[in-house]
C-alpha positions as CSV (number, residue, x, y, z in Angstrom):
1,M,27.6,34.8,-54.2
2,A,25.6,37.6,-55.8
3,T,22.9,38.5,-58.3
4,T,21.7,41.8,-59.6
5,G,18.3,43.2,-60.7
6,T,15.2,45.1,-59.6
7,F,13.4,41.9,-58.5
8,D,10.2,43.9,-58.3
9,G,7.5,41.6,-56.8
10,V,9.9,38.9,-55.7
11,H,7.6,36.5,-57.6
12,A,8.0,32.8,-58.4
13,G,10.5,33.5,-61.2
14,H,12.7,35.7,-59.0
15,Q,12.5,33.1,-56.2
16,A,14.0,30.5,-58.6
17,I,17.1,32.6,-59.0
18,L,17.3,33.5,-55.3
19,K,16.9,29.9,-54.2
20,R,19.8,28.9,-56.4
21,L,21.9,31.9,-55.2
22,I,21.2,31.1,-51.5
23,S,21.9,27.4,-52.1
24,A,25.2,28.2,-53.9
25,A,26.3,30.5,-51.0
26,K,25.7,27.8,-48.5
27,E,27.5,25.2,-50.6
28,H,30.6,27.4,-50.7
29,D,30.3,28.7,-47.1
30,G,29.7,32.2,-48.5
31,K,27.1,34.9,-48.2
32,S,24.2,35.6,-50.6
33,V,24.0,39.2,-51.9
34,L,21.4,40.9,-54.1
35,I,22.3,44.3,-55.7
36,T,19.1,46.2,-56.6
37,F,18.4,49.7,-57.6
38,D,16.4,52.7,-56.4
39,P,14.6,54.4,-57.9
40,H,13.6,51.8,-60.4
41,P,15.7,52.4,-63.6
42,R,12.6,53.1,-65.7
43,R,12.0,56.2,-63.5
44,L,15.0,57.8,-65.3
45,I,15.1,56.0,-68.6
46,H,11.3,56.2,-69.4
47,P,9.9,58.8,-67.1
48,E,6.8,59.2,-69.4
49,Y,5.5,55.8,-68.3
50,P,4.0,55.0,-64.9
51,L,6.1,52.6,-62.8
52,E,3.3,50.6,-61.1
53,L,5.7,48.9,-58.6
54,L,4.6,45.6,-57.2
55,T,6.9,46.1,-54.2
56,T,8.6,49.1,-52.7
57,V,12.3,48.8,-51.7
58,E,11.3,48.3,-48.1
59,E,8.7,45.6,-48.9
60,R,11.2,43.9,-51.1
61,A,13.8,43.9,-48.3
62,E,11.3,42.1,-46.0
63,L,10.4,39.5,-48.6
64,L,14.1,38.8,-49.4
65,A,15.0,38.4,-45.8
66,E,12.2,35.9,-45.3
67,L,13.6,33.9,-48.2
68,G,17.0,33.8,-46.5
69,L,19.0,36.3,-48.4
70,D,22.0,37.5,-46.3
71,Y,22.6,41.0,-47.8
72,L,20.6,43.5,-49.9
73,I,22.6,46.3,-51.4
74,V,20.5,49.2,-52.7
75,Q,22.4,51.1,-55.4
76,P,21.1,54.6,-56.1
77,F,20.2,54.7,-59.8
78,T,21.2,58.2,-60.9
79,H,21.9,59.7,-64.3
80,A,25.6,59.3,-63.7
81,F,25.2,55.6,-62.7
82,S,23.0,54.9,-65.8
83,K,26.0,55.8,-68.0
84,T,28.3,53.1,-66.3
85,E,29.7,50.8,-68.9
86,S,29.2,47.1,-68.4
87,I,32.9,46.4,-67.7
88,D,33.0,49.2,-65.1
89,F,29.7,47.9,-63.6
90,V,31.5,44.5,-63.1
91,R,34.8,45.9,-61.9
92,Q,33.6,48.7,-59.6
93,L,30.4,47.2,-58.2
94,L,30.7,43.4,-58.3
95,V,34.4,43.0,-57.8
96,E,35.7,46.0,-55.9
97,K,32.7,46.7,-53.8
98,I,31.5,43.2,-52.8
99,G,34.3,40.9,-53.9
100,V,32.0,38.6,-55.8
101,K,33.2,35.0,-56.3
102,R,30.1,33.6,-58.1
103,L,27.4,35.5,-59.9
104,V,24.0,33.9,-60.5
105,I,21.7,35.6,-63.1
106,G,18.5,35.1,-65.0
107,H,18.7,34.0,-68.7
108,D,17.8,37.5,-70.0
109,H,19.7,39.6,-67.5
110,R,21.1,42.9,-69.0
111,F,23.3,45.5,-67.3
112,G,25.4,48.5,-67.9
113,R,24.9,51.6,-70.1
114,N,22.1,51.0,-72.6
115,R,21.7,47.5,-71.2
116,E,24.8,46.6,-73.3
117,G,26.0,43.8,-70.9
118,G,24.7,40.2,-70.9
119,F,25.7,36.7,-70.1
120,E,28.3,36.6,-72.9
121,H,30.0,39.7,-71.5
122,L,30.1,38.2,-68.0
123,K,31.7,35.0,-69.3
124,E,34.5,37.2,-70.7
125,F,34.9,39.2,-67.6
126,A,34.7,36.3,-65.1
127,P,38.2,34.8,-65.6
128,V,39.8,38.2,-65.7
129,Y,38.4,39.2,-62.3
130,G,38.4,35.8,-60.7
131,F,34.8,34.9,-60.3
132,D,32.4,32.3,-61.8
133,V,29.1,33.0,-63.5
134,E,26.0,30.8,-63.6
135,E,23.0,31.5,-65.8
136,I,19.6,30.1,-64.7
137,P,18.2,28.5,-67.9
138,A,15.2,30.1,-69.5
139,L,13.2,26.9,-69.2
140,D,13.7,26.9,-65.4
141,I,12.1,30.3,-65.1
142,E,9.6,30.1,-67.9
143,A,8.3,26.9,-66.3
144,M,6.9,29.1,-63.6
145,H,4.6,30.7,-66.2
146,V,5.1,34.1,-64.4
147,S,6.3,37.6,-65.1
148,S,5.8,41.0,-63.5
149,T,3.8,42.1,-66.5
150,Q,1.4,39.2,-66.1
151,I,1.0,40.0,-62.4
152,R,0.2,43.7,-63.2
153,Q,-2.4,42.6,-65.8
154,A,-4.0,40.3,-63.2
155,L,-4.2,43.1,-60.7
156,H,-5.7,45.6,-63.2
157,A,-8.3,42.9,-63.9
158,G,-9.0,42.3,-60.2
159,E,-7.9,38.6,-60.7
160,M,-6.4,38.2,-57.3
161,D,-6.1,34.4,-57.6
162,K,-3.8,34.7,-60.6
163,A,-1.7,37.4,-58.8
164,T,-1.5,35.2,-55.7
165,L,-0.4,32.2,-57.6
166,A,2.4,34.1,-59.5
167,L,3.6,35.9,-56.3
168,T,3.3,32.8,-54.1
169,R,1.4,35.0,-51.6
170,P,-1.5,37.5,-51.7
171,Y,-0.7,40.9,-53.2
172,F,-0.3,43.6,-50.5
173,V,0.1,47.3,-50.0
174,T,1.6,49.1,-47.0
175,G,0.4,52.5,-45.7
176,E,-0.7,54.4,-42.6
177,V,-4.1,54.9,-41.2
178,V,-5.2,58.5,-41.6
179,K,-8.3,60.4,-40.6
180,G,-11.1,60.6,-43.1
181,R,-14.6,62.2,-42.8
182,Q,-15.6,59.3,-40.5
183,I,-18.8,58.7,-42.6
184,G,-18.5,55.0,-42.1
185,R,-19.0,55.4,-38.3
186,T,-22.4,57.1,-38.9
187,I,-23.7,54.1,-40.9
188,G,-22.4,51.4,-38.6
189,F,-19.3,50.4,-40.6
190,P,-16.3,52.3,-39.3
191,T,-13.3,52.1,-41.7
192,A,-9.6,52.7,-41.5
193,N,-8.6,55.1,-44.3
194,I,-5.2,54.1,-45.6
195,G,-2.8,56.8,-46.7
196,G,0.9,57.2,-47.1
197,L,1.0,54.7,-49.9
198,H,4.1,54.8,-52.1
199,P,3.2,57.0,-55.2
200,D,4.4,54.4,-57.6
201,K,2.8,51.4,-55.9
202,L,0.2,49.6,-58.0
203,L,-3.2,49.2,-56.6
204,P,-5.7,46.6,-58.0
205,S,-8.7,47.6,-60.0
206,Q,-11.3,49.6,-58.1
207,G,-13.9,47.6,-56.2
208,V,-14.7,45.8,-53.0
209,Y,-12.3,43.1,-51.7
210,A,-12.0,40.4,-49.0
211,V,-8.7,41.3,-47.4
212,R,-6.5,40.4,-44.4
213,V,-4.9,43.2,-42.4
214,D,-1.6,43.3,-40.5
215,L,-1.0,45.9,-37.8
216,L,2.7,46.6,-38.3
217,D,3.3,48.8,-35.2
218,H,2.5,45.8,-32.9
219,E,4.5,42.7,-32.1
220,A,3.8,40.0,-34.6
221,S,1.1,37.7,-33.3
222,S,-2.2,36.2,-34.3
223,A,-3.9,39.2,-32.7
224,T,-2.2,41.7,-35.0
225,R,-1.6,39.8,-38.2
226,G,-4.1,38.5,-40.8
227,L,-7.1,40.2,-39.4
228,P,-10.2,39.6,-41.5
229,A,-11.6,42.7,-43.2
230,V,-13.5,44.0,-46.2
231,A,-12.0,46.8,-48.1
232,N,-13.1,49.3,-50.7
233,Y,-10.7,50.9,-53.2
234,G,-12.4,53.5,-55.3
235,Q,-14.0,56.9,-55.6
236,R,-17.0,56.1,-53.3
237,P,-19.7,57.6,-55.7
238,S,-22.4,57.1,-53.1
239,I,-20.7,59.2,-50.5
240,E,-18.3,61.8,-51.9
241,A,-17.0,61.0,-55.4
242,G,-13.4,62.1,-55.8
243,L,-9.9,60.7,-55.8
244,A,-9.7,56.9,-55.3
245,V,-9.3,56.0,-51.6
246,L,-8.4,52.7,-50.0
247,E,-10.3,51.9,-46.8
248,A,-10.8,48.8,-44.7
249,H,-13.5,47.7,-42.3
250,L,-12.2,45.1,-39.7
251,L,-14.7,42.4,-39.3
252,E,-13.8,41.8,-35.7
253,G,-13.7,45.4,-34.4
254,G,-10.8,47.5,-33.4
255,Q,-11.1,50.4,-35.9
256,D,-9.3,53.1,-33.9
257,L,-6.0,52.8,-35.7
258,Y,-5.1,56.4,-36.5
259,G,-1.4,56.9,-37.1
260,Q,-0.6,53.2,-37.2
261,R,1.2,51.5,-40.1
262,I,-1.0,48.9,-41.7
263,R,-0.6,46.3,-44.5
264,V,-3.6,45.1,-46.6
265,H,-3.4,41.7,-48.3
266,F,-5.9,41.4,-51.1
267,I,-7.5,37.9,-51.1
268,E,-10.5,38.1,-53.5
269,R,-12.4,40.8,-55.4
270,L,-16.0,40.6,-54.4
271,R,-17.6,43.1,-56.8
272,G,-17.0,46.4,-58.7
273,E,-17.8,49.8,-57.3
274,Y,-21.1,51.4,-58.1
275,S,-23.5,54.1,-56.9
276,F,-26.5,53.4,-54.7
277,P,-29.8,55.3,-54.8
278,N,-29.8,56.0,-51.1
279,R,-28.0,55.4,-47.8
280,E,-30.2,52.5,-46.8
281,A,-29.3,50.6,-50.0
282,L,-25.6,51.4,-49.4
283,V,-25.7,50.1,-45.8
284,A,-27.5,46.9,-47.0
285,Q,-24.9,46.2,-49.6
286,I,-22.0,46.8,-47.2
287,A,-23.6,44.3,-44.8
288,K,-23.7,41.8,-47.7
289,D,-20.1,42.6,-48.6
290,A,-19.0,41.9,-45.0
291,E,-20.8,38.6,-44.9
292,E,-19.3,37.6,-48.3
293,A,-15.8,38.6,-47.0
294,R,-16.3,36.4,-43.9
295,R,-17.2,33.5,-46.1
296,V,-14.2,34.0,-48.3
297,L,-11.8,34.4,-45.5
């Protein structure tokens, strides 16, 4: 049992397709397979537009495994592959490579060169190559009232509750703690500077957030997952205005995390980012932010 697509975000609409796929695989004593693409097809087709990924391929793989998907196949999306005709896509990838017996797709799924293939093509190809095809009705997905575009708009607006509802989980980013100028230590609020972020990963609007932090280089436990923190994403105009930086202050200590992989889950935006007249005013506001984050979390 298979489906194809980018499934960026693995949001509620995607989950409707995946649940049907996984259910069908179990009904027929088969395996559930998702064929996705990397880099995202828009990287080659519309390189002039920023991608703003909701999930990296690695993050997507984790989320799909949690949902119960058996296999994820990552197809390199090259210029040569983008020229694959729809019938060759079906024959070479779906039939010859994975031996598909049933294909489950969303109502608006397109595939092949210039997105020429659709559900009608699949209905023609299916009996020829010996597989069934099932289309998830538009109403079943639209009833979720969710799309990747809506989620991106919510993140740009700092509306984390809307993003959380559509994703069925808080939005998160994954990176590595890197050394900064350690200015936070001098004012009593040491922070973990998060670098190594995927260049195409979308970050929410600049500001201060109540977040939860996972330490990924430790065994999963309550001591290393969901740690309460307050985070700032922005240019830090009161310290050293420059490129936007993501940094998090753990509310329960343990800031020495250099070199560790870390995941930041955005729970609520507390305020925008603005400049303070002096260091005392900055420290006072950070203290208020920390208390507000504790209340939210």
